N, C-alpha and C positions, 0 to 999 in steps of 0.2 A: 443585431446580430452582427455585425461588423467584425468580422464581416457581417454582422447583422444587427440592425437597430430599428426599433419602432419607438420613436420618442413620444413622450407626453401622452400617448394613448396606448402604449402597450409594450411591444416586444423590445427587450434589450439583452443582447447576448454579445459579449466581446470575446473573441478568441485571443488567448494569451499564450504566445509561443506554442501554438499547436493545440492548446486546450481551450475549453470554453466554459463560461459561467452564465447563469440565467437569473434574471430578476424581472419583476412585474413593472408595468408602467403604462403607456398611451393616453388564431387559432387559427352486419346486415347484408342484404343483397344490394348490389350497386346499380342504380338506375342509369347513371351517366357513363358507366364503363361500356365500351363498345366491343364488338367482335375484334379479335386480334387481326392486325393488318401488317404483321411483320414482313411477310414475303412481298406484299405489294408496295410496301414503303421502306424498302431497304435503304440503308445509308448510301447516299450517292454523292459523288463529287459534282460541283457546279463551277461556274466561272469564278476565277480568283479575283478578289477585290484588291485594292492597292495596299491594304494592310497585310495581304497574304493569307487571309482566312478564307476557307471555302464554306459555302453553305451546304447543309445536309438536310435531308428529309428525315424526321424522326420516325421511329417505328412505333411510336406511341399510339394506343387506341384512344381516339378522342371524340368520335362521333357519339351523339346522345340519342339513345333509343327513346321512342315515345309510344304511348304515354308513360309518364313517370310512375314509379311505385315508391311508397313511403313506408318508413322514415328514410331520410337521406342524411347521412352523417359525415361531417368533416372534422378532421383533427389538425390542430395547429401544434405540431410537435417539433418546434425549433429550439427548445430549451436544452435539457440535458442531452448529451451527445452519445449515449450508450446504445447506438443503433445496432451494434453487433449482438446485443442481447436477444436470444431466441424468444424469450418470454415477451420482451417489448415488441418484437416483430409480430408475434401472434396477436397481441393486443391491438396494435396499429392496423393490422390487416383486417380487423373486423369492421373497419370504417369504409366508406365509399370513396373518400378523398383524404389524403394526408399530405401535409406540407412538412418537409424536412429542412433542417438548418445546418447542412454540412458547411465546413469552412475549408479553405484551401489547405491541403495537406492532411485532412482527416484520415485516419487509418486505424487506430486503436488495435493494432495487431491482427486485424481481420483479414488482410490479404497482403500480397507482396508490395503493392503500391497503393497510393491514395485513391487513384481512379478505380483500380480494381476493387478496393474495399467499398467505396461508395456504390459502385455498380452491383456488387454482391448483395448489398442491403436492399437496393431497389428490386433486384431480381428475386430475392427471398420473399419480399412482400407480395410480389405478383405470383410467385409459386403458391403461396397460401391462398390468395384471393386474386384470381386472374382478372377480375373486373375493376380492381382498385385503380384509382388515378393517383399518381405520385408526383409531387411538385418539389421544387427547390427554391429556397428563399434568396432574394436579391434586394438591393436598395439603391436608389438613384441619388437622392438629395443630400446624403451625408456620407462622410468617410472618417475613419479613425486616423488620428495623427499620433501614433505611438510607436517609436522605433523598436520597442520590445515585442511588438505583436508581429510575429513572422508571417502569420497567415494573411495579413493585409498589407505587408510591407511593399508589395509591388504596386498597390494602389497609391500608397503614400508617396512613393518615389515619383510616380507618373503625375499625380496632381501637383506636386511641388514643381516638377520640371516644366509642366505645361501651363503653370500659373492659373489653375482652375479653382482654387479656394475662393469662396465667396467672402469678400472683404468689405469692411465699412469704410467710411470716408477717412478714417485714421489709419487705414491700411492694416487693420487687424482682422483676423479670422473671426467669424461670428458663429454662434451656436444657439439652438433653440432652448436648450436647458443644460445647466452644468451638472445635473444629476447623473449624467451618463459618462462623465470623464472627458477625455480629450477627443470628443466626437464633434466634428465641425461641418458646417454647411458647405456644399460644393455649388458653384455657379452652373446651373443646368441650362442657362440661356444661350442664345446666339450672340450675346454681348461678350461672352468669354472668348478668348483667342483660340484659333485652330492650332493643332500641333503640326509637326512636320509632315504628317500624312494627310493633312487637311481635315482632321477630325476634331470634334469637340467632345466634352465629357460624356454626353448621352450615348454616342456611338461607340466611344472607346470602352466604356464600362460594359456595354452590351456584348462586345466582342471578347472582353476579358472573361466575363462570366460564362460565355459560350465555351471558351477554351478550357476553363477550369472545371466546369460542371457538366455541360450539356453535349459537347461535341462527341465525347467518347462514352457517353451514357445515354444512348438513344431511347432507353426505356422510360426516361422522364417524360411525363405528360404535360406538366405545368411549369411555367416560370411564374413564381410568386413575386410580385412587385410591392415592396413595402412603401408606405408613405406616399400614396397617390393622393396628395393633399394640396391645398392652396399654400402659398408661401407663408411662413410664420415669423420671419425676422425682417427687421429694417436693415438695409445694407446698401452699398454702392453697386447695385445690380448692373447698371449700364456703364460702370467704370468711368464716370465723368468727374469723379472727385466729390460727389454729393450723395448723401444717403437718400434712398427712395423707400417709402413705407411699403410694407408687405402687401397692402391692399390697393396699391397703385394699379390702375387699369393696364398700364404698360407692363408692369411686373407680372400681373396675373396672366396676361397674354403670353409673355415670354416663358413663364413657368409651364403653362399648358403645352406650348410648342416643344419645350425641352423634354417633357415626358413622352409626347407623341414621337419625337425623334428616336428615343430609345426603343419604344414599342415597334416602330417601323423597322429598325435595324434587327431587333430580335426576330421579327417575323421573316425578314429576309434570310436570316441564318437558320431559323427553325420554323418553317411554314406550317407544320402540322401541330405545333405545341400550343397549348392554351395559355392565355395571359390573364392572371387574376390579381387584382390590386387590393391592397389594404386601404380602404377609403374612409374618410371622415365626412363624406358628402355623397350625393346621390348620382354623381357622374352626369348631371343634367346640363353642364355647359356644352355649347356646340362643338368645342374641340374634342371633348372626351366622350360625348354621347355615342353609343354604339361601337366604341373602339375596343373595349375589353370583353373577354369571355366570361368574366365573373368578378365578384367583389367580396371582400372580407369585411364585415361590419363588426369591427372589434369592440368588445365590451358594450354591446347594445344595452345590456342590463347588468346590474351587479356592482357597479363602481359609482363613486360620487360624481365622476365626470361622464357617466353613461348618459346617452340621450334620453333613455326612459326615466332616469333619475332627475335630470335637469328640466326636461320639457314634457315628460309624460308619455304614457303608452301610445296615444294616437300619433304623436310625432315620431316615435320609434317605428311604428308600423308604416307610417307614410314614407319614411326614408327607406325602409326595407323593400317596400313595394316599388318605389321609384327606382331603386338600384336594380331590381330585376328587370324593370321596363327599359332601363337605359344601358343594359349590357346586351351583348349579342349571344346567339345560341352557342353553347348549351346553357348559358345563364347560370353558372355555378356561383350563386350568391349565398354566403354563409352568415347566418344569424348567430353571432358569437356572444356568449355570456360568461361572466366570471362569478363563481359562487362556491359554496361548500358542497361537496359531493354527498353530504348527509342532510342537506336542507332540501328535502324532497318537495315541499310545497313550492319553493322558489324554482326548483327544476321544472315542476309541472307547469307553472305559470309561463316560464320561458319557452319550454318545449311546445306547449299547446299554441302559444302565440306564433311561433315559427311555422307550425303546421297549417296556419290559416292562409299561408301562401306557399309557393313552390320551391322555397330555398332549402338550404342544408343547415341542419342544426349543429352547433359547435359549442361544447361546454368545456370550460377550463377551471380546474381546481385553483382557487385563489392562493393556496399555500405554495404549490409547486408550479403553478402557471402552466407553461407550455412544455411540460415534461412528463405527462401521464395521459392515460386514456380512461377517464371516469366512465363507468358503465351503469346504466339504470335498467330496472325491470321493463320499463316501457319500450326500450330499444329492441327487446326480444319479440315484441308483438308486431307482426307485419300488417300494417293497415291496408296495403295494396294501393290501387289507383284511387285518386280523388274522384268522387261522383259529381263534383261541381267545381267551378272556378273559385278563386278566393272570394270570400263573402265581402260585400260592400257595406254591410250594416250589421248591428247586433241582431241576434236571433230572438232572444226573449229576456226581458228585464235587465238589459245591459250585458247579458252573457252572449258571447260569440260562439258560433258552431260551424263546423265543416264535416261533411260526411264522406266516408271512404268505403271501399268495397267491404272491408272486414270490420269496420268500426266507426266511431264518432269521436270527434275532439271537441271539447268545450273549454272555454277560458273566460274567467271573470276578471276583467281589468279594473273594476270599480273599487271603491274604498269601503264597500259594504258587502256583507254576505248575501248571496242570492240563492234561492231555491227554485229549480225549474222542473217541470213535469216532462217526462219522456214517454215515447211510444213503447209498446211491448217489444220484447226480444233483445234488449240490451243488458249486458252484464259488466260488472267491474272486471278488470284484469286480475289474474291470480299471480301475486308476486310475494317476495320475501322482504323487501326493503321497508315497506310501510304497509303492513297487512290491514291496518284499519281502513286504508283507502283501497288498496288492491287486494280484495279478499275473495274475488271470484263470484260474488253474490249477484243475483238478478236485481235490477233496479227499475223503479218506475218514477222516482224522483231523485235528484241530486242536489245537495247543498254545497255550494262552493264558497269558501272564505274569500275575503278580499285578496286580489292578486293571487289567484289560484287557478289551476286547470286540471283537467282529467282526460284520460283516454278510456273509452268504453269499447267493448267488443260486441259484435253481433252474435 
């Protein structure tokens, strides 16, 4: 997004002179929405730091009611920027959580100023669904170096002046992939120099994003942090004239610390806002464990690079469950998949897999990626609270099961069809998208094809 980018595993949006384009690469009733606390958490001034920015307390409702009710849905809608569309707002407001991808200067004729326009969108979403949590995209490890991109020009000027680009031993900027144009790595470490205010890149970009997006839009609930990942490039990280490999222990430690420095500054500025990272790991390292309020597991299924494709369903579920364990309350962990919105079998497989634990399901259409809100019959059925914790083993013949107040979820992650016998009192859902599956009929047995799932109602 670059102002928004997710390289190699997903999001890429570059604002061009106040516009934006999207492409793929690398995302009901609301359980995590809380009672409004606007009066109790009014924007307040705090001590002024040396950069002149004041901290404020967001009015955002961020507490998580328990127990949770399912399904829980998260939308990654940072692609097309038609946020002023009333129809798009209605579609996004059906979700529990939505991440937006505004760029500096976004307006689209929606209000007199950019800030008023962005705030009007967030308020409109919350007017439709008062419980929805709304986030804004940010990124730490990369920046665009394109003088024609007015939305990120302030970042380019600052990184140039402060000498914060990550360079190699030949003194050239480095990038993870050329696929995304003039997008380069920034040195997030303490090896990078301080600016005149004694700050390094992580603190500076936290304050810049605060000023552009969050300070005057207290309705935001979430700061979305793209690329909470291990280093991916060889470079002269410690500026000694020699390149260090990305997996160097010293580089790993410096990278962990750089991200934490940004998170700490964000929390000083916005103590009530949730931090959710786009993660390609389980956040299990000691520096990151328990630091974030949630994680976005981008493309868990559906891509050639997806963990389910490369390593199998057990590995995908292990990462999903570990991410939930390694985040702090309210643990907004999104099980994101990419697919066709008419491939209902793939959808059911992914959706049922997500429901085996307590995360949020996130589906993106592979054609338009982060620019739509695909909707499925199963979303309309309220499962209610889970009657048990996440299952630790298959229930029958390799089929996994979890029971809810109003229904049952089954998933067959194997490579063979499985037929299982069910207790009396269960019925198929009544839907229109695939009536051969969701026909409302009572069932005593269900046959699931390989990599398929189903939701049944009581």
